[in-house]
Every structure is written in C-alpha cells, then in structure tokens.
MIVO-291502 format. One line per 10 residues: number of its first residue (from 1); their letters; for each residue x, y, z of N, C-alpha, C. Coordinates in steps of 0.2 Angstrom, whole numbers, plus 2048, in hexadecimal, padded with zeros to 3 digits. Layout:
NUM> A> X,Y,Z,X,Y,Z,X,Y,Z; ...
END
This chain:
1> MKALQVSRSV> E68,B91,862,E6A,B8B,860,E65,B85,860; E66,B80,85C,E61,B7A,85D,E65,B75,861; E61,B73,866,E63,B6E,86B,E5E,B6A,86E; E5F,B64,871,E5A,B60,875,E59,B63,87C; E53,B63,87E,E51,B66,884,E4C,B62,888; E4D,B62,88E,E48,B5E,892,E44,B63,896; E3D,B63,895,E39,B67,899,E35,B63,89F; E33,B67,8A4,E30,B64,8A9,E28,B63,8A8; E26,B5E,8A5,E20,B5D,8A3,E1D,B56,8A6; E19,B56,8AB,E16,B50,8AD,E13,B4B,8A8
11> PKLGMARLAS> E0E,B4E,8A4,E0B,B4A,89F,E10,B47,89A; E15,B4B,898,E1A,B48,893,E1E,B42,897; E20,B43,89D,E24,B3E,8A1,E1F,B38,8A1; E19,B39,8A3,E14,B33,8A3,E13,B30,89D; E13,B33,897,E12,B30,891,E18,B2C,88F; E1E,B2F,891,E24,B2C,88F,E25,B25,893; E23,B25,899,E23,B1F,89D,E1F,B1A,89B; E19,B1C,899,E14,B17,896,E17,B14,88F; E19,B19,88B,E1C,B17,884,E22,B13,884; E26,B14,889,E2D,B10,88A,E2B,B09,88A
21> AVSPLAAAKL> E26,B07,88D,E24,B00,88E,E23,AFC,887; E21,B01,883,E1F,AFE,87C,E25,AFF,877; E28,B05,877,E2E,B06,873,E32,B0C,875; E39,B0C,875,E3D,B11,876,E3C,B17,871; E3A,B15,86B,E39,B1A,866,E33,B1E,868; E2E,B1B,86A,E28,B1F,86C,E29,B23,872; E2D,B21,877,E2F,B25,87D,E32,B2B,87B; E37,B2A,876,E3B,B30,874,E37,B35,870; E32,B33,86D,E2D,B38,869,E28,B3B,86E; E26,B38,873,E20,B3A,877,E23,B3E,87D
31> GPLAYTTVDE> E29,B3C,87F,E2C,B3F,886,E2E,B46,886; E31,B48,88C,E33,B4F,88D,E38,B52,889; E3C,B4D,885,E41,B50,881,E3F,B53,87B; E42,B59,879,E40,B5C,873,E46,B5F,86F; E46,B5F,869,E4B,B62,865,E48,B69,863; E4B,B6E,866,E48,B75,866,E4E,B7A,866; E4C,B80,865,E50,B86,865,E51,B88,86C; E57,B89,86F,E59,B8B,875,E5E,B91,875; E5E,B95,87A,E64,B9A,87B,E6A,B97,87D; E70,B99,87B,E76,B97,87D,E77,B99,884
41> PELPGPGWHR> E79,B95,889,E7A,B97,890,E7F,B9D,891; E7E,BA1,895,E83,BA6,897,E88,BA4,89B; E8E,BA6,89B,E94,BA5,89F,E92,BA7,8A6; E92,BA3,8AB,E90,BA5,8B2,E94,BAA,8B5; E9B,BAA,8B3,EA0,BAE,8B7,EA7,BAC,8B5; EAC,BAF,8B9,EB3,BAD,8B8,EB4,BA5,8B8; EB8,BA3,8B5,EBA,B9C,8B5,EB6,B97,8B1; EB1,B9A,8AD,EAC,B96,8A9,EAE,B97,8A2; EAD,B91,89E,EAF,B91,897,EA9,B8F,893; EA9,B91,88C,EA4,B8F,888,EA7,B89,884
51> VHTRLAGICG> EA3,B83,884,EA5,B7D,881,EA1,B7B,87B; EA4,B7A,876,EA0,B78,870,EA1,B70,86F; E9B,B6D,86F,E9A,B66,870,E9D,B63,869; EA1,B5D,86A,EA3,B59,864,E9F,B53,864; EA0,B4F,86A,E9C,B49,86B,E98,B49,872; E92,B46,872,E8F,B46,879,E8B,B3F,879; E8D,B3B,87E,E8A,B35,87F,E83,B35,882; E80,B2F,881,E79,B2E,884,E7A,B28,889; E78,B2A,88F,E79,B25,894,E73,B23,897; E73,B1E,89C,E6D,B1B,89F,E69,B20,8A3
61> SDLSLVEGHA> E6C,B25,8A6,E68,B2A,8AA,E64,B2E,8A5; E67,B30,89F,E64,B34,89A,E5E,B30,898; E5F,B29,896,E59,B25,894,E54,B25,899; E55,B24,8A0,E50,B24,8A5,E4C,B2A,8A5; E4F,B30,8A4,E4C,B36,8A4,E47,B37,89E; E4A,B35,898,E46,B36,892,E40,B31,892; E41,B2B,895,E3C,B26,895,E37,B27,89B; E38,B2C,89F,E33,B2D,8A4,E34,B29,8AB; E3A,B26,8AB,E3C,B22,8B1,E40,B25,8B6; E42,B2B,8B5,E47,B2F,8BA,E43,B2F,8C1
71> SLYFDDVVSF> E47,B2E,8C6,E45,B2F,8CD,E43,B36,8CF; E3E,B37,8D3,E3C,B3D,8D6,E41,B40,8DA; E46,B3C,8DC,E4B,B3E,8E1,E4F,B44,8DD; E4F,B44,8D7,E53,B49,8D3,E4F,B50,8D2; E49,B50,8D4,E45,B56,8D3,E48,B5D,8D6; E4C,B5C,8DC,E4E,B62,8DF,E56,B63,8DD; E59,B5F,8D9,E60,B60,8D8,E61,B60,8D0; E5B,B62,8CC,E5C,B64,8C5,E57,B6A,8C4; E58,B6D,8BF,E55,B74,8BD,E52,B73,8B6; E4C,B74,8B5,E49,B74,8AE,E48,B7B,8AB
81> PFVPGHEVVG> E47,B7B,8A5,E49,B76,8A0,E51,B75,89F; E53,B6F,89E,E5A,B6F,89D,E5C,B6B,897; E62,B6C,895,E65,B68,88F,E69,B62,892; E67,B5C,890,E6B,B56,893,E72,B56,890; E76,B51,892,E7C,B4F,88F,E82,B51,894; E85,B4B,897,E8A,B4C,89B,E90,B48,899; E90,B44,894,E95,B40,892,E98,B44,88C; E9D,B48,88D,E9E,B4D,887,EA6,B4E,886; EA7,B4E,880,EAE,B51,87D,EAC,B57,879; EAF,B5D,87A,EAE,B63,877,EB4,B67,876
91> ELDDGTRVIL> EB4,B6D,874,EB9,B71,873,EB8,B78,875; EBD,B7C,878,EBC,B82,87A,EBC,B87,874; EBB,B8E,876,EBB,B93,870,EC2,B93,86D; EC7,B91,870,ECE,B91,86D,ED0,B8B,86A; ECB,B86,869,ECC,B80,866,ECF,B7A,86A; ED0,B7C,871,ED3,B77,875,ECD,B71,876; ECF,B6B,875,ECA,B66,876,ECA,B64,87E; EC4,B62,880,EC3,B61,888,EBE,B5B,889; EBF,B58,88E,EBA,B53,891,EB7,B57,897; EB0,B56,897,EAC,B59,89D,EAC,B54,8A2
101> EPVLGHEARG> EAE,B56,8A8,EAC,B53,8AF,EA6,B56,8B1; EA0,B53,8B0,E9A,B57,8B1,E97,B59,8B7; E99,B56,8BD,E97,B58,8C3,E98,B5F,8C5; E93,B63,8C7,E93,B6A,8C8,E95,B6A,8D0; E9B,B6A,8D1,E9E,B6A,8D7,E9E,B71,8DB; EA2,B71,8E0,EA2,B77,8E5,EA5,B7D,8E1; EAA,B7C,8DD,EAD,B82,8DA,EA9,B85,8D4; EA5,B80,8D1,EA1,B83,8CB,E9B,B87,8CE; E99,B86,8D4,E94,B8A,8D8,E96,B90,8DC; E9D,B91,8DC,EA0,B97,8DF,EA2,B95,8E6
111> FAPPFEGAAP> EA2,B8F,8E8,EA4,B8D,8EF,EAB,B8A,8EF; EAF,B8B,8F5,EB5,B88,8F6,EB5,B80,8F5; EBA,B7D,8F2,EB9,B75,8F2,EBA,B72,8F9; EB8,B6C,8FA,EB8,B69,900,EBF,B68,903; EC4,B67,8FE,ECB,B67,900,ECF,B69,8FA; ED5,B6A,8FB,EDA,B6C,8F5,EDA,B67,8F0; ED9,B68,8EA,EDA,B64,8E4,ED4,B5F,8E4; ECE,B61,8E7,EC8,B5D,8E7,EC5,B5D,8DF; EC2,B57,8DE,EBF,B56,8D7,EB8,B59,8D8; EB4,B5B,8D3,EAD,B5D,8D4,EA9,B59,8D8
121> GDGDDYSHLS> EAA,B52,8D7,EA5,B4E,8DB,EA7,B4C,8E2; EAC,B4F,8E5,EAE,B4E,8EC,EAA,B52,8F0; EAB,B50,8F7,EA7,B53,8FC,EA1,B4F,8FF; EA0,B51,905,E9A,B4D,909,E94,B52,90B; E94,B57,907,E8E,B5C,908,E8C,B5E,901; E85,B5C,900,E83,B5D,8F9,E7E,B64,8F8; E7F,B68,8FE,E7B,B6E,8FD,E7C,B72,8F7; E82,B72,8F5,E84,B76,8EF,E80,B74,8E9; E7D,B6E,8E9,E7A,B6C,8E2,E74,B71,8E1; E71,B74,8E6,E6B,B78,8E5,E6C,B7F,8E7
131> TGALEPGIQT> E72,B81,8E8,E74,B88,8EB,E7A,B8B,8E7; E7C,B91,8E8,E81,B94,8E5,E80,B98,8DE; E84,B98,8DA,E84,B9C,8D4,E80,B9A,8CE; E7D,B93,8CF,E7A,B90,8C9,E73,B8E,8CC; E6F,B8C,8C7,E68,B89,8C9,E6A,B82,8CB; E65,B7F,8CE,E67,B78,8D1,E69,B73,8CB; E6D,B6E,8CC,E6F,B6A,8C7,E75,B65,8CA; E74,B5F,8CA,E79,B5A,8CC,E7F,B5A,8C7; E7E,B5B,8C1,E83,B5B,8BC,E81,B60,8B6; E86,B61,8B2,E85,B64,8AC,E81,B5F,8A8
141> GFCCSTGGGW> E7C,B61,8A4,E77,B5D,8A1,E71,B5C,8A5; E71,B5F,8AB,E6A,B5F,8AF,E69,B65,8B3; E6C,B6B,8B0,E6C,B71,8B3,E6B,B76,8AD; E65,B7A,8AE,E64,B7F,8A9,E69,B85,8A8; E6D,B86,8AE,E72,B8C,8AD,E77,B8A,8A8; E79,B84,8A8,E7F,B82,8A4,E7E,B7F,89D; E78,B7D,89C,E77,B79,896,E7A,B72,896; E7A,B6E,891,E7D,B68,891,E80,B66,88A; E82,B60,88A,E86,B5E,884,E81,B5C,87E; E7B,B5B,87F,E76,B5A,879,E74,B61,876
151> APTFVAHESQ> E79,B65,875,E78,B6B,872,E7F,B6D,86F; E7F,B71,86A,E86,B73,867,E8B,B77,86C; E88,B7A,871,E8C,B7E,876,E89,B7E,87D; E8D,B7E,882,E8B,B7E,889,E91,B82,88C; E90,B83,893,E95,B86,897,E97,B81,89C; E9E,B82,89E,EA1,B7D,8A3,EA6,B81,8A7; EA7,B7F,8AE,EAC,B83,8B2,EB2,B7F,8B1; EB8,B83,8B2,EBE,B81,8B1,EC0,B7A,8B5; EBD,B7A,8BB,EBE,B74,8BF,EBB,B6E,8BC; EB7,B6E,8B7,EB3,B68,8B4,EB7,B66,8AD
161> LHRIGDMPDE> EBC,B6A,8AB,EBF,B68,8A4,EC6,B65,8A5; EC6,B60,8A0,ECD,B5C,8A0,ECF,B5D,898; ED5,B60,897,ED7,B61,891,EDB,B5B,88E; EDA,B59,888,EDB,B52,886,EE0,B51,881; EE3,B56,87E,EE8,B55,879,EE5,B52,873; EE9,B4D,870,EE7,B49,86A,EE2,B43,86B; EE0,B42,871,EDB,B3C,872,ED5,B3D,86D; ED4,B37,869,ECE,B37,865,EC7,B39,868; EC3,B3D,865,EBC,B3E,868,EB9,B38,86A; EB9,B33,866,EB5,B2D,867,EB8,B29,86D
171> RAVLVEPFAG> EBE,B2A,86F,EC0,B28,876,EBE,B2C,87B; EBF,B33,87A,EBE,B38,87F,EB7,B38,882; EB2,B36,87D,EAB,B37,880,EA9,B31,884; EAE,B2C,885,EAD,B26,889,EB0,B27,890; EB4,B2C,891,EB8,B2D,897,EB3,B2E,89D; EAD,B32,89C,EA9,B33,8A2,EA6,B2D,8A4; EA3,B28,8A0,EA0,B22,8A3,EA6,B1E,8A5; EAC,B1E,8A2,EB1,B1A,8A5,EB3,B1C,8AC; EB3,B23,8AD,EB4,B25,8B4,EAF,B23,8B9; EA8,B22,8B7,EA3,B1F,8BB,EA5,B18,8BD
181> GIHAALLAAP> EA7,B14,8B8,EA8,B0D,8B9,EAE,B0C,8BD; EB3,B10,8BC,EB9,B0F,8C0,EB8,B11,8C7; EB4,B16,8C9,EB2,B18,8D0,EAF,B12,8D3; EAA,B0F,8CF,EA7,B09,8D2,EAC,B03,8D3; EB0,B02,8CF,EB5,AFD,8D0,EB9,AFE,8D6; EBB,B04,8D7,EC0,B05,8DD,EBC,B05,8E3; EB5,B05,8E3,EB1,B04,8E9,EB2,AFC,8EB; EB4,AF8,8E7,EB5,AF1,8E9,EBC,AF0,8EC; EC0,AF5,8EB,EC7,AF4,8EE,EC8,AF3,8F5; EC4,AF7,8FA,EC5,AF6,901,EC2,AEF,903
191> VVAARQDTTR> EBD,AEC,900,EBB,AE6,902,EC0,AE0,900; EC2,AE1,8FA,EC7,ADC,8F7,ECD,ADC,8FC; ED0,AE2,8FE,ED6,AE3,902,ED4,AE0,909; ECE,AE0,90C,ECD,ADE,913,ECB,AD7,913; ECB,AD3,90E,EC8,ACC,90E,ECD,AC8,912; ECA,AC3,915,ECD,ABE,91A,ED2,AB9,916; ED0,AB6,911,ED3,AB1,90D,ED7,AB5,907; EDE,AB6,908,EE2,AB9,903,EE6,AB4,8FF; EE4,AAD,900,EE8,AA8,8FC,EE5,AA8,8F5; EDF,AAA,8F4,EDD,AAA,8ED,ED9,AB1,8EB
201> PAVVAVLGAG> ED8,AB2,8E5,ED6,AB9,8E3,ECF,ABA,8E6; ECD,AC0,8E7,EC6,AC2,8E9,EC2,AC2,8E3; EBC,AC1,8E4,EB7,AC0,8DE,EB3,AC6,8DE; EB3,ACA,8D8,EAF,ACF,8D7,EAA,ACE,8D1; EA4,ACE,8D2,E9F,ACD,8CD,E9C,AD3,8CA; E9B,AD4,8C4,E98,AD9,8C0,E92,AD7,8BD; E8D,ADA,8BE,E86,AD9,8BB,E85,ADE,8B6; E85,ADC,8B0,E84,AE1,8AA,E8A,AE3,8A7; E8A,AE3,8A0,E90,AE5,89C,E8E,AEA,897; E8A,AEF,899,E8A,AF5,894,E90,AF9,895
211> TMGLAAIAGL> E8F,AFF,894,E95,B04,894,E98,B04,89B; E93,B05,8A0,E96,B06,8A7,E98,AFF,8AA; E95,AFA,8A8,E98,AF3,8AB,E9F,AF2,8A8; EA0,AF3,8A1,EA6,AF2,89E,EAB,AF7,8A1; EAA,AFD,8A2,EAE,B02,8A6,EB0,AFF,8AC; EAC,AFC,8B0,EAD,AFA,8B7,EB2,AF4,8B6; EB1,AF0,8B1,EB5,AEA,8B0,EBD,AEC,8AF; EBD,AF1,8AA,EC4,AF4,8A8,EC7,AF7,8AF; EC3,AFB,8B3,EC6,AFE,8B9,EC8,AF8,8BE; EC4,AF3,8BF,EC6,AEE,8C3,ECD,AEB,8C1
221> RRYVPDVEII> ECD,AE9,8BB,ED3,AE6,8B8,ED9,AEA,8B9; ED9,AF1,8B8,EDE,AF5,8B8,EE0,AF7,8BF; EDC,AF8,8C3,EDD,AFC,8CA,EDC,AF8,8D0; ED9,AF2,8CF,ED7,AEE,8D5,EDA,AE7,8D4; EE0,AE6,8D7,EE4,AE0,8D6,EE1,ADA,8D9; EE3,AD4,8D7,EE2,ACE,8DA,EDA,ACD,8DB; ED6,ACE,8D5,ECF,ACC,8D5,ECE,AC8,8CF; EC9,AC3,8D1,EC6,ABF,8CB,EBF,AC3,8C9; EBF,AC5,8C3,EB9,AC9,8C1,EB4,AC4,8BD; EAE,AC3,8C0,EA9,ABF,8BD,EA3,AC4,8BA
231> VGARYPHQQM> EA2,AC3,8B4,E9D,AC8,8B1,E97,AC4,8AE; E91,AC7,8B0,E8B,AC5,8AC,E89,ACA,8A7; E89,AC8,8A1,E88,ACC,89B,E83,AC9,896; E7E,ACD,894,E78,ACA,891,E7A,AC8,889; E7E,ACD,886,E7E,ACC,87F,E85,ACA,87D; E86,AC6,877,E8C,AC4,875,E92,AC9,874; E90,ACF,871,E95,AD4,871,E97,AD7,878; E93,AD7,87C,E95,AD9,883,E99,AD4,886; E98,ACE,885,E9C,AC9,888,EA3,AC9,885; EA4,ACA,87F,EAA,ACB,87B,EAE,AD1,87E
241> LAKAYGADVV> EAB,AD7,87F,EAE,ADC,882,EB0,ADC,889; EAC,AD8,88D,EAD,AD7,894,EB4,AD3,895; EB4,ACE,890,EBA,ACA,890,EC0,ACE,88E; EC0,AD2,889,EC5,AD6,887,EC7,ADB,88C; EC3,ADE,890,EC4,AE3,895,EC7,AE0,89C; EC7,AD9,89C,ECB,AD6,8A2,EC7,AD2,8A6; EC1,AD0,8A4,EBD,ACB,8A8,EC0,AC4,8A8; EC0,AC1,8AD,EC2,ABA,8AD,EBD,AB5,8AB; EB7,AB6,8AD,EB1,AB1,8AB,EAC,AB6,8A9; EA9,AB4,8A3,EA3,AB8,8A1,E9E,AB3,89F
251> VGPDGLQRAV> E98,AB4,8A2,E92,AAF,8A1,E8C,AB4,89F; E86,AB1,89D,E80,AB4,89D,E7D,AB6,8A4; E79,ABA,8A4,E76,ABD,8AB,E74,AB7,8AF; E70,AB2,8AC,E6E,AAC,8AF,E73,AA8,8B2; E79,AA8,8AF,E7F,AA4,8B2,E83,AA7,8B7; E82,AAD,8B9,E86,AB1,8BD,E87,AAE,8C4; E81,AAC,8C7,E81,AA9,8CE,E85,AA2,8CE; E84,A9E,8C8,E87,A98,8C8,E8F,A99,8C7; E91,A9E,8C3,E98,A9F,8C2,E9B,AA2,8C9; E98,AA6,8CD,E9A,AA8,8D3,E9B,AA3,8D8
261> RRATGCHLIG> E96,A9E,8D8,E96,A98,8DD,E9C,A94,8DB; E9D,A93,8D5,EA3,A8F,8D2,EA9,A92,8D5; EAA,A98,8D4,EB0,A9B,8D5,EB2,A9C,8DD; EAD,A9C,8E1,EAE,A9D,8E8,EAD,A96,8EC; EAA,A91,8E8,EA9,A8A,8EC,EA4,A8A,8F1; E9F,A8E,8F0,E9A,A8F,8F6,E94,A8B,8F4; E8F,A8B,8F8,E88,A88,8F7,E83,A8D,8F5; E7D,A8A,8F3,E77,A8D,8F2,E72,A8C,8F7; E70,A91,8FB,E6B,A90,900,E65,A94,8FE; E60,A91,8FC,E5A,A94,8F9,E5C,A97,8F3
271> DHLSSGAHVT> E5B,A9E,8F2,E5D,AA1,8EC,E64,AA6,8EE; E67,AA5,8F3,E6D,AA9,8F5,E73,AA4,8F5; E79,AA6,8F3,E7F,AA3,8F4,E81,AA3,8FC; E84,A9D,8FE,E86,A9D,905,E8C,AA2,906; E90,AA3,901,E95,AA8,901,E94,AAC,8FB; E99,AAD,8F7,E98,AB0,8F1,E9D,AB5,8EF; E9C,ABA,8EB,EA1,ABF,8E9,EA2,AC4,8EF; EA8,AC6,8EF,EAA,ACB,8F4,EA7,AD2,8F3; EA6,AD3,8EC,EA3,AD9,8EA,E9F,AD8,8E4; E99,ADA,8E3,E95,ADA,8DD,E94,AE1,8DB
281> IDAVGTSATV> E95,AE3,8D4,E94,AE9,8D1,E8E,AE8,8CD; E88,AEC,8CF,E82,AEB,8CB,E82,AF1,8C6; E83,AF0,8C0,E84,AF5,8BB,E7D,AF6,8B7; E78,AF3,8B9,E71,AF4,8B6,E6D,AF8,8BA; E6B,AF6,8C0,E67,AFA,8C5,E60,AF9,8C4; E5E,AF3,8C4,E56,AF2,8C5,E55,AEE,8CB; E4F,AED,8CD,E4D,AE9,8D2,E50,AE2,8D2; E4F,ADF,8CC,E52,AD8,8CB,E59,AD8,8CC; E5D,ADC,8C9,E64,ADC,8C9,E67,ADE,8D0; E64,AE2,8D4,E66,AE3,8DB,E64,ADD,8DF
291> ADSLRITRPR> E5F,ADA,8DE,E5D,AD3,8E2,E62,ACE,8E0; E64,ACD,8D9,E69,AC8,8D7,E70,ACA,8DA; E72,AD0,8DB,E78,AD2,8DE,E78,AD0,8E5; E73,AD1,8E9,E73,ACF,8F0,E74,AC8,8F1; E71,AC4,8EC,E71,ABD,8ED,E78,ABA,8EB; E7C,ABD,8E7,E82,ABA,8E6,E88,ABD,8E9; E87,AC2,8EE,E8C,AC5,8F2,E8D,AC2,8F9; E93,AC0,8FB,E94,ABD,901,E92,AC1,907; E90,ABE,90D,E8F,AC2,913,E95,AC6,914; E93,ACC,916,E97,AD2,918,E9B,AD4,911
301> GRVVLLGMPA> E98,AD3,90C,E9B,AD5,905,E98,ADC,903; E99,ADE,8FE,E97,AE5,8FB,E94,AE4,8F5; E8E,AE7,8F4,E8A,AE8,8ED,E8B,AF0,8EC; E8E,AF1,8E6,E8F,AF8,8E3,E8A,AF9,8DE; E86,AFE,8DF,E80,B00,8DA,E83,B05,8D5; E86,B03,8D0,E88,B07,8CA,E83,B09,8C6; E7E,B05,8C4,E78,B06,8C0,E73,B0A,8C4; E71,B10,8C2,E6C,B14,8C6,E66,B10,8C7; E64,B0E,8CD,E5E,B0A,8CF,E57,B0D,8CF; E57,B14,8D0,E50,B17,8D0,E4C,B13,8D5
311> EVTVDLTGLW> E46,B12,8D3,E41,B0E,8D8,E42,B06,8D7; E44,B03,8DD,E44,AFC,8DD,E41,AF9,8E2; E3E,AF3,8E1,E3B,AEF,8E7,E3F,AE9,8E8; E42,AE8,8EE,E47,AE3,8EF,E46,AE0,8F7; E46,ADA,8F8,E46,AD7,8FE,E4D,AD8,901; E4D,ADC,907,E54,ADD,90A,E55,AD9,910; E51,AD4,911,E53,ACF,916,E5A,ACC,916; E5B,ACA,910,E62,AC7,90F,E68,ACC,910; E67,AD2,90E,E6C,AD7,910,E6D,AD8,917; E67,AD8,91B,E67,AD9,922,E6B,AD3,925
321> HRETELKGAY> E69,ACD,923,E6B,AC7,926,E73,AC6,925; E75,AC7,91F,E7C,AC6,91C,E80,ACC,91E; E7D,AD2,920,E81,AD8,922,E85,ADA,91B; E81,ADA,916,E84,ADC,90F,E84,AE4,90F; E89,AE7,90C,E89,AEE,90B,E87,AF0,904; E82,AF4,904,E7F,AF7,8FE,E82,AFE,8FD; E86,AFF,8F7,E8A,B05,8F6,E88,B08,8F0; E87,B0E,8F0,E85,B12,8EA,E8C,B14,8E6; E8C,B15,8E0,E92,B17,8DC,E90,B1C,8D7; E8F,B22,8DA,E8D,B28,8D6,E94,B2C,8D3
331> TYGTEHLPDG> E94,B2C,8CD,E9A,B30,8C9,EA1,B2E,8CC; EA4,B33,8CE,EAC,B33,8CF,EAE,B38,8D3; EB5,B39,8D4,EB7,B3E,8D9,EBF,B3D,8DA; EC1,B3C,8E0,EC8,B3B,8E1,EC8,B34,8E4; ECD,B30,8E1,ECD,B28,8E3,ED3,B27,8E7; ED2,B22,8EC,ED8,B1F,8EF,ED9,B18,8ED; EDF,B17,8E9,EE0,B11,8E6,EE3,B0C,8EA; EE3,B06,8E9,EE6,B00,8ED,EED,B01,8EE; EF1,B04,8E9,EF8,B05,8EA,EFA,B0B,8EE; EF5,B0E,8F1,EF7,B14,8F5,EF6,B1B,8F2
341> RTARTFDLAI> EF6,B1B,8EB,EF5,B21,8E8,EEE,B24,8E8; EEE,B2B,8E7,EE8,B2E,8E7,EE8,B31,8E0; EE2,B31,8DD,EE1,B34,8D6,EDA,B35,8D5; ED9,B3A,8D0,ED2,B3C,8CE,ED0,B37,8C9; EC9,B35,8CA,EC7,B30,8C6,EC7,B31,8BF; EC6,B37,8BD,EC7,B39,8B6,ECE,B38,8B3; ED3,B39,8B7,EDA,B38,8B4,EDA,B30,8B3; ED8,B2C,8B8,ED8,B25,8B7,ED4,B23,8B1; ECE,B26,8B0,ECA,B24,8AA,ECD,B26,8A3; ED1,B2B,8A3,ED5,B2D,89D,EDA,B28,89C
351> ETATAVEAER> EDE,B26,8A1,EE3,B21,8A0,EDF,B1A,89D; EDA,B18,8A1,ED7,B12,89F,ED4,B12,898; ED0,B17,897,ECD,B18,890,ED2,B17,88A; ED8,B1A,88C,EDD,B19,887,EE0,B12,886; EE1,B0F,88C,EE4,B08,88D,EDF,B03,889; ED9,B04,88A,ED4,AFF,887,ED1,B01,881; ED3,B06,87E,ED0,B09,878,EC9,B09,878; EC6,B0D,87D,EBF,B0E,87F,EBB,B10,879; EBE,B13,873,EBA,B15,86E,EB6,B0F,86A; EB9,B09,86B,EB5,B03,868,EAE,B02,86B
361> LLSATYPLSD> EAD,B06,871,EA6,B05,873,EA1,B0A,870; EA4,B0F,86C,E9F,B14,869,E9C,B10,863; E96,B0F,863,E93,B0B,85E,E90,B0F,858; E8D,B15,85A,E8A,B19,854,E89,B20,857; E89,B25,852,E88,B2C,854,E82,B2E,850; E7F,B34,852,E79,B37,84F,E79,B3E,84F; E77,B42,84B,E76,B49,84C,E70,B4A,851; E70,B50,854,E6A,B51,859,E63,B51,856; E63,B52,84F,E5C,B52,84C,E5A,B4B,84B; E5E,B46,84C,E5C,B3F,84C,E5B,B3C,853
371> HVDAIAHAAT> E59,B40,857,E59,B3E,85E,E55,B39,860; E4F,B38,85C,E4A,B33,85E,E4E,B2C,85C; E51,B2C,856,E54,B25,855,E5A,B24,859; E5E,B29,85B,E64,B28,860,E61,B26,866; E5C,B28,869,E5A,B26,870,E57,B1F,86F; E54,B1D,86A,E51,B17,869,E57,B12,868; E5C,B14,865,E62,B0F,864,E66,B0E,86B; E67,B14,86E,E6A,B13,875,E66,B0F,87A; E5F,B0F,87A,E5B,B0B,87E,E5B,B04,87C; E5D,B02,876,E5D,AFB,874,E64,AF9,872
381> AGRRGAVKIA> E69,AFD,875,E70,AFB,872,E72,AF4,873; E71,AF1,879,E73,AEA,87A,E71,AE5,875; E6A,AE5,874,E67,AE0,86F,E69,AE2,868; E6B,AE8,866,E6D,AEA,860,E75,AE9,85E; E78,AE7,863,E7F,AE6,863,E83,AEC,864; E81,AF1,867,E84,AF7,868,E86,AF8,86F; E8A,AFD,871,E8B,AFF,878,E8A,B06,879; E8E,B0B,876,E8C,B12,878,E8A,B16,871; E85,B1A,872,E82,B1E,86D,E83,B25,86F; E85,B29,86A,E87,B30,86B,E84,B35,866
391> FDMRTGDT> E83,B3B,868,E82,B41,863,E88,B44,861; E88,B45,85A,E8E,B48,857,E8D,B4F,854; E90,B54,857,E8F,B5A,854,E96,B5D,851; E9A,B59,84F,EA0,B5B,84C,EA0,B5E,845; E9A,B5D,841,E99,B5F,83A,E96,B66,83B; E93,B68,840,E8F,B6E,841,E88,B6D,83E; E86,B66,83C,E7F,B65,83A,E7C,B61,840; E78,B65,844,E75,B62,849,E6E,B60,848
END
C-alpha cells in the first residue's frame, strides 16, 4: 500500500532542520518523510484489529519530526522506519467506526495493566515502551510494528480502540488532541482547589490557542469550576474560538502579562509579576513561552507544559526563588475530577468534543499524495486562518 513513512536518516533530518528555517514546504520535500510503498503490518496476536484509516490529523509533534526538530530523547522509544499518524478515526474490518487512543500501553505489549481498568497511558514504569511483543514505540504512529494513521491501514490493540457510533468523522479526529488538552486542564485542578483565597475565582492563564490550547480551554471551562481563564492568542480566529470555548479574557500574546496582572491586582517586579496566575498552561512549548509562563505564574503556582518543549534555554532562577512547579502534560490516562469522579480522559474528550462541536477546528483535508502541501499548511495554520489539518482516506484515493 502507499503510505507516508519516516526513515532514520541523519542527513535528511539535518536538511529538514535547515530548510524549515526558510520554508515548511522545503522541509517537507527534503526531510525524512516519504510517500512510498510499504507492507501492511501483521496482526501481532490475539486482541489486535486491523484498522482502515478514514481521517488522520497532523499534530505539532509530527511537524517537529518532519522538520528535524524532534528531541534525541525519543531515539530509544521509537522504531524506524515508521508510519506516523496518531490522531485517527478509522473503521474495523466489520465496518465499526473507532477512535484510536494511540499510547501503546501495557496490554498492547502483552503485560498486565498497572491496575484494573487502567488506560493505556497509566502507570509509573515505562519499561514496557521498549520491551514486550512489539518493537519500541511510545504510540501508534511511532512504532514500526503497528504502522500509523498516515496510511490506509494499520493495526491496533483492543485496549486502544473507542467505538463511536454515529459521531461525524470530522469531530472524531479531534478527540485525541482534546484528550491531551483536557489532561493538561485537569492538572490545574489540584492547585485551584488548594488556593488560600477562595473568595474569588482562581486565575488560569493559557498561552497559545492552536488545537491543544483550545482543547485545554474547553477542558478548563467544563471540568475545573470557579476559574477565570485568561488566554494569549496570536491570531484573530484563534481569539474568537478561545472566547467561544469558554475563555473569560482573550488578548494577544504581548498582552497576557498585563491581563494577568489586572486580574490578580499584583505588581510587576523586573519582568516577573509579584503574584500572578495560579496555573499557566503553556500550549506552545518554546524557550520564550516557557520563560513567559514562569514570569506570569504566582509563587508556588504551577506551569503545565502542554506544548512539547524539546530543547529550551530558560533562566530557572525565578522558578527556584518562587518555588514554582513545572509540570509536564503528556497525553492522557485516568483522571480524578474535582467533583470526586474518576474517568478516562478519552471519555471526557468524547463528551467535550460533542459539546463544543470540535469539528469546526478541522480546517482542511488532503490526500496522502499531497503530503508536502498538507505539511506546509499545518506548519503555517495559524497565520493562514486554520487550526487542524488532516489526511483524508475515505475516498480510497490516497
């Protein structure tokens, strides 16, 4: 079958990194991603299904890889060559439509789950990522044993699949990023609940309003009560969507510090606020945005890294002095909600995607054969008035 495949080529990764500084189009042409013929992956064993892709999204981690910016950290938890694609809605051989929960958890690799009813992302030992029945891979889309959604067909374990009934494909393909955003939003909840002053709402700042930032905003509004959400969004359409998804105040990125200062009534000392947001969710993940997040978060507050940061250079003196907590937000699992309920993040994401009509974030789709244009569109989505770009394989014309 014809699919998009990433090979382990240091020269191509280097060329992509250099080219990305000039043009995403050039990076897509010169980098490690190729439209080529690949074998359909074999079913690894009982409990596995063949999934036929309908829509597969392009996310920020995919772009980092294609543009040569992926961290060397992943070298030992991926296996080459692999077919990318982890934001997927597809169908099984019997026509049942499913959403993929892409983390290759304990059960997919032939191990017992860490607890009864565990989601694939649960557990505090990651040794299974490079052991067990499969080649190394943190997720479907980064493992040569399973394939990925940027192909007409891949394989997935029963523990990874969510049957979706009549949910539109265009909504279903947004569930995975919504799960990631909701997971980050719920990491704000313990700090909000523990705040000393409960006479007024806690302040949660969100830096960035692409797909993940918008998902975090929707998650905060739906599952974390009594918060004032202040968002820094670069583009007009992002600002409009942030407001629609529940933000109380939306400003440009340069106005975020001022907006947080106004909401909390604090002072500016040097380039840090004297107090600030109880929690800041960084949905971008660059040196500049991590530094900005630390500046606007109050002492003993929490910064949640939702955007994958890769290599950053940040002065951490303020983090040390202010006892700020820096918290990663990788994927999803089992959540403990403020109302005492326990739920899997994907179930919350399905609820939320329906409530906010997440399909309006899907801006354009492409066949796999037009991958260069698709990657370039995704890399420049914000300034082109777009949010999510996806590959469409429903017509059979890849």
